[in-house]
C-alpha positions in Angstrom: 0.2 0.2 -0.1 2.8 2.0 1.2 4.3 1.7 -2.5 1.0 2.4 -4.3 0.5 5.7 -2.2 4.0 6.9 -3.1 3.5 5.9 -6.9 0.1 8.1 -6.7 2.0 10.8 -4.8 4.5 11.2 -7.6 2.0 11.3 -10.4 0.1 14.0 -8.3 3.4 16.2 -8.6 2.9 16.4 -12.3 -0.7 17.8 -11.8 -0.6 21.4 -12.0 2.9 21.9 -12.1 2.9 25.5 -11.1 1.4 25.1 -7.9 3.5 21.8 -7.0 6.7 24.3 -8.0 5.2 27.3 -5.7 4.8 24.6 -2.8 8.4 23.2 -3.1 9.8 26.7 -3.5 8.1 27.7 -0.1 9.2 24.8 1.8 12.8 24.8 0.4 13.2 28.5 1.3 11.9 27.9 4.7 14.1 25.1 5.3 17.4 26.7 3.8 16.8 29.7 6.2 15.8 27.4 9.0 18.9 24.8 8.9 21.6 27.6 8.1 20.7 29.2 11.6 20.2 25.9 13.1 23.3 24.5 12.0 24.9 27.4 13.3 23.6 27.5 16.5 24.3 23.4 16.9 27.8 24.1 16.0 28.6 27.1 18.5 26.2 25.6 21.1 28.0 21.9 21.0 29.4 20.0 23.9 33.3 20.3 23.5 34.3 17.3 25.2 31.2 14.7 24.8 31.9 12.1 27.5 34.3 14.2 29.7 32.6 17.5 30.2 30.4 16.6 33.2 33.9 15.7 35.2 35.9 19.0 34.1 35.4 21.7 36.6 36.6 25.3 36.7 37.7 26.7 40.1 37.5 30.1 40.9 38.4 32.4 44.2 38.4 36.1 45.0 41.6 37.3 46.3 41.0 40.9 45.4 41.2 43.9 48.0 37.9 45.7 49.0 38.2 48.5 46.6 34.8 48.6 44.7 33.6 45.6 46.6 29.8 44.7 46.3 28.2 41.7 48.3 27.7 38.6 46.0 29.9 39.9 43.2 31.3 37.1 40.7 34.8 36.0 41.6 37.6 36.8 38.9 37.5 34.2 36.1 41.1 33.5 36.3 43.7 32.7 39.3 46.8 34.5 40.3 50.0 32.7 40.2 50.3 32.1 43.9 46.8 30.4 44.1 47.4 28.6 40.9 50.3 26.9 41.9 49.1 26.2 45.7 46.0 24.4 43.8 48.1 22.7 41.5 50.6 21.2 44.1 47.7 20.2 46.4 46.7 17.6 44.0 43.2 17.3 45.5 41.5 16.2 42.2 42.2 13.3 40.0 44.2 15.4 37.7 44.7 19.3 37.4 46.0 21.7 34.8 47.2 25.2 35.5 47.8 27.2 31.9 47.7 30.4 29.8 48.2 31.3 26.3 50.6 33.4 24.4 52.7 34.2 21.3 55.9 32.8 20.8 58.4 33.4 18.0 59.1 30.3 16.0 62.2 29.7 13.7 61.5 26.9 11.1 64.7 25.4 10.0 63.3 25.3 6.6 64.5 28.0 4.3 61.5 28.2 2.3 59.2 29.1 5.5 59.9 32.5 7.4 59.9 33.0 10.9 56.4 33.9 12.3 54.8 34.1 15.7 52.8 30.8 16.7 50.0 30.7 19.1 51.2 28.9 22.2 49.7 27.4 25.3 51.7 27.3 28.3 50.3 24.4 30.4 51.2 21.5 32.8 51.5 17.6 32.4 48.0 16.9 33.2 46.6 18.9 30.3 46.9 16.2 27.9 45.0 12.9 29.4 42.6 15.2 31.6 41.5 16.6 28.2 41.8 13.5 26.5 44.3 14.9 23.7 45.2 12.3 21.2 48.7 11.9 20.3 49.9 10.9 16.9 53.4 10.2 17.6 55.2 10.5 20.6 54.2 11.2 24.1 53.3 14.1 26.4 55.6 15.6 29.0 55.0 14.4 32.7 55.8 16.2 36.2 59.3 15.5 36.1 59.5 18.1 33.0 57.4 20.6 34.6 59.7 20.5 37.6 62.9 20.7 35.7 61.8 23.5 33.3 62.5 20.9 30.4 62.9 22.2 26.9 60.3 20.2 25.5 57.3 20.7 22.9 54.2 19.2 21.8 53.3 20.2 18.4 49.9 20.2 16.2 49.3 18.0 13.6 48.8 21.2 11.4 52.1 22.4 12.3 53.8 18.8 11.8 52.3 19.0 8.6 53.7 22.4 7.8 57.1 21.7 8.8 57.8 18.0 8.4 55.4 16.8 5.8 53.3 15.0 8.2 56.0 12.7 9.3 57.3 11.3 12.8 59.0 14.4 14.1 59.6 13.1 17.6 62.9 13.8 18.5 63.5 16.8 15.9 64.5 20.2 17.0 61.9 23.3 17.2 63.4 26.6 17.5 61.1 28.9 19.9 62.3 32.4 20.9 65.7 31.5 20.2 65.8 28.4 22.3 66.0 24.7 20.9 63.0 22.5 21.9 62.9 18.7 21.7 59.5 17.8 20.0 58.3 14.7 22.2 54.6 14.5 20.9 52.3 15.4 17.9 48.9 15.6 18.6 46.1 14.1 16.7 43.1 15.8 15.7 41.8 17.4 18.6 39.6 20.7 18.0 37.3 21.1 20.6 34.7 23.6 20.1 33.9 26.4 21.9 37.6 27.0 23.1 36.4 26.3 26.7 39.6 25.9 28.5 40.7 29.3 27.9 37.6 31.6 26.7 39.8 34.7 27.4 41.9 33.8 24.4 38.7 33.8 22.4 35.4 31.7 22.6 36.0 30.1 19.3 39.6 31.0 18.7 42.4 29.4 16.4 44.2 26.4 18.4 47.5 26.4 19.5 50.4 25.0 17.3 52.9 24.6 20.4 52.4 23.2 23.8 55.0 24.3 26.0 55.5 23.2 30.0 54.3 26.3 32.0 57.3 26.5 34.0 59.5 26.5 31.0 57.4 29.3 29.4 58.0 31.4 32.7 61.7 30.7 32.9 62.1 31.9 29.2 59.8 35.0 29.7 57.7 33.6 27.1 55.1 36.2 26.2 51.5 36.0 27.9 48.9 36.9 25.3 45.9 36.4 27.4 43.7 38.7 29.6 45.2 40.0 32.9 43.4 41.6 35.7 45.4 43.4 38.6 44.0 45.3 41.7 45.9 47.5 44.3 49.2 48.7 43.0 48.8 46.5 40.1 51.4 45.1 37.8 54.2 47.5 38.1 56.9 45.0 36.6 55.3 44.0 33.4 55.0 40.4 32.2 58.1 39.3 34.1 56.7 40.1 37.4 53.3 38.1 36.9 54.5 35.7 39.7 54.3 38.1 42.4 51.9 40.6 41.2 48.4 40.9 42.4 46.8 39.8 39.1 44.8 37.0 37.9 45.8 35.6 34.7 45.8 31.9 34.8 43.3 29.3 33.9 43.1 26.1 36.1 41.0 22.9 35.6 40.5 20.0 37.6 38.9 16.5 37.0 36.4 15.3 39.3 34.5 11.9 38.8 31.9 11.9 41.3 29.4 14.1 43.3 31.5 13.3 46.5 35.0 14.6 44.8 33.0 17.6 43.8 31.8 18.3 47.3 35.1 17.7 48.7 36.9 19.9 46.3 34.4 22.8 47.1 35.2 22.3 50.8 39.0 22.4 50.2 38.7 25.7 48.1 36.4 27.0 51.1 38.8 26.2 53.5 41.6 27.6 51.6 40.0 30.9 51.2 39.4 31.0 54.7 42.9 30.4 55.7 44.2 33.1 53.2 41.6 35.4 54.7 42.6 34.6 58.1 46.3 35.4 56.9 45.1 38.8 55.6 45.9 37.9 52.1 42.5 37.7 50.9 40.4 40.8 52.3 37.0 39.8 50.8 34.4 37.6 52.1 35.1 33.7 51.0 33.7 33.6 47.5 34.3 30.4 45.4 32.7 29.0 42.5 33.2 25.3 40.9 31.5 25.0 37.5 31.7 22.1 35.2 32.2 22.7 31.4 28.6 23.3 30.5 28.0 25.5 33.4 30.9 27.3 32.6 30.4 28.4 29.0 26.6 28.9 30.0 27.6 31.4 32.7 29.9 33.1 30.1 27.4 33.1 27.2 29.8 31.8 24.9 27.0 31.4 22.1 26.3 34.9 20.7 22.8 36.2 21.4 22.4 37.0 17.8 23.0 33.2 16.8 19.8 32.6 19.1 17.7 35.6 17.7 18.8 34.5 14.1 17.4 30.8 15.0 14.4 32.1 16.3 13.6 34.6 13.3 14.3 31.6 10.8 12.0 29.4 12.4 9.2 32.1 12.5 10.1 32.3 8.5 9.6 28.6 8.2 6.1 28.8 9.8 5.3 31.7 7.4 6.5 29.5 4.3 4.3 26.9 5.6 1.3 28.8 6.1 1.9 29.6 2.5 2.5 25.9 1.8 -0.9 24.9 3.5 -2.9 27.4 1.1 -1.2 26.3 -2.2 -2.0 22.6 -1.1 -5.5 23.6 -0.4 -5.9 24.9 -3.8 -4.2 21.9 -5.5 -6.2 19.2 -3.4 -9.5 21.1 -4.0 -9.2 21.2 -7.7 -9.0 17.3 -7.5 -12.4 17.2 -5.6 -14.3 15.4 -8.8 -11.4 12.7 -8.8 -11.8 12.3 -5.2 -15.4 12.3 -5.3 -15.3 9.5 -7.9 -12.8 7.5 -6.0 -15.0 7.7 -2.9 -18.2 6.4 -5.0 -16.2 3.7 -6.1 -15.5 2.5 -2.6 -12.4 4.2 -1.3 -12.5 5.2 2.2 -11.9 8.8 3.4 -8.9 7.2 5.4 -7.3 5.8 2.4 -7.6 9.2 0.1 -6.2 11.1 3.2 -3.3 9.0 3.6 -2.7 9.3 -0.2 -3.0 12.9 0.1 -0.5 13.1 3.1 2.1 10.9 1.2 1.9 13.6 -1.6 2.6 16.3 1.0 5.6 14.4 2.5 6.8 13.9 -1.1 6.6 17.6 -1.5 8.5 18.2 1.7 11.3 15.7 0.7 11.8 17.5 -2.9 11.6 20.7 -1.1 14.1 19.3 1.5 16.8 18.6 -1.4 16.3 22.3 -2.6 16.3 23.6 0.7 19.5 21.7 1.5 21.3 23.4 -1.3 20.0 26.5 -0.1 21.4 25.9 3.5 24.9 24.8 2.1 24.9 28.2 0.2 23.7 30.1 3.3 26.5 28.4 5.2 29.0 29.2 2.6 28.0 32.9 3.2 28.2 32.5 7.0 31.8 31.6 6.6 32.6 34.8 4.7 32.2 36.9 7.5 34.7 38.2 9.8 33.3 36.5 13.1 35.6 34.3 14.7 33.0 31.7 14.7 32.3 31.8 11.1 34.8 29.1 9.9 33.0 26.4 12.0 29.6 26.7 9.9 29.9 23.4 8.3 27.0 20.7 8.3 27.5 17.6 9.8 25.8 14.5 9.3 23.4 14.7 12.3 22.2 18.2 10.7 22.1 16.8 7.3 19.4 14.1 8.4 17.4 16.7 10.4 17.1 18.6 7.2 15.1 16.2 5.8 13.2 15.1 8.8 12.2 18.6 9.4 11.3 19.3 5.9 9.3 16.2 5.5 7.4 16.4 8.8 6.7 20.1 8.5 5.3 19.6 4.9 3.1 16.5 6.2 1.8 18.6 8.8 1.0 21.7 6.4 -0.8 19.0 4.3 -3.2 17.7 7.2 -5.8 20.4 7.0 -5.9 20.5 3.1 -6.3 16.8 3.0 -9.0 16.9 5.6 -10.9 19.5 3.7 -10.8 17.6 0.5 -11.6 14.4 2.0 -14.9 15.8 3.3 -16.2 16.8 0.0 -19.5 15.1 -0.5 -19.1 12.4 -3.3 -22.8 12.9 -4.6 -22.1 16.5 -5.1 -19.3 15.8 -7.5 -20.8 13.2 -9.4 -24.0 15.4 -10.0 -21.5 18.0 -11.0 -20.0 15.7 -13.6 
């Protein structure tokens, strides 16, 4: 029966091709606009580390003085060197990583590649296992390299392709800031979006090419290129004095596997803040936060508000297109009232006719979905031409591709319910008498 209805539906498309074309175009325009904006929203609001986000937490403390203090104010989003190093060395979590971003001069050995400033991540050893960073070649460094300020580096797959043609470069030398570093690892494909672990470098920033131990970066005075928030006398010594300055400039992440670990770590932060306040270093009342990845992204409002607004507007446009489609379907189906009346007189049930017309509506949605997909791909291409930092991410994945056809067919079928019902309600006797 399904195949029979499908055959009738395709035959129905050939009747009054102008109306059919208008319906397909209406559906396509609505689906194209809707799926363009929904794809962008889907990309921007996705889970950057599926399966891990729920166990990664971002601690916050408030070490500032009482100047401009307001009760209930949010603590700084970053940590000072003193607090970060204490929390790191306390090892109260399963894993912990202290980090910041920067730009470092890179001098390739290849004469064909000019020296340039490369984006860098200065971090500690647990960064790689905690975030599940895959390694194509080699390994990451360990605590020993952190302690010894070792001249080792892990590079991205993109940089490895650029400098070494994608071959195993472990053991080779990479010159950073006039210092030779030994490559110990090459990352695999790892590009979580948003750039959750350091939103201060940009919510959808480009990913780093080189990863260097934080202790090594500070020992070599590598440039810190992130956000710095100071109070009191501020940072009078510049970047070389950040370890001692009253400034927050480091990101700190911990891995906590279960609710009891989260509660214990929150208690640890509470006691540490109380001890620092008793010692006179913290002036403000104890003020801590401990958010997981999704909570942190939601709090920072990473997804641009205009992306959400555009998605709602596109959904509204789809509704308008469907309303027009309802009118067109009503006109198309009512023109076939005589045919439907004859079929009713010959014994066809209203249910059978209703199913046939809904099948025709679904086929219109399928064809409109194909055209809408083309329009959505064009729309995503146009988004990628924009100067926004997230524009490059506007690509449709398999899930959104499937959703395009599901939305199109379902929406078109729903739009056909009223016209099909009205057409099936026409009395056969009136149509036979008219004939």
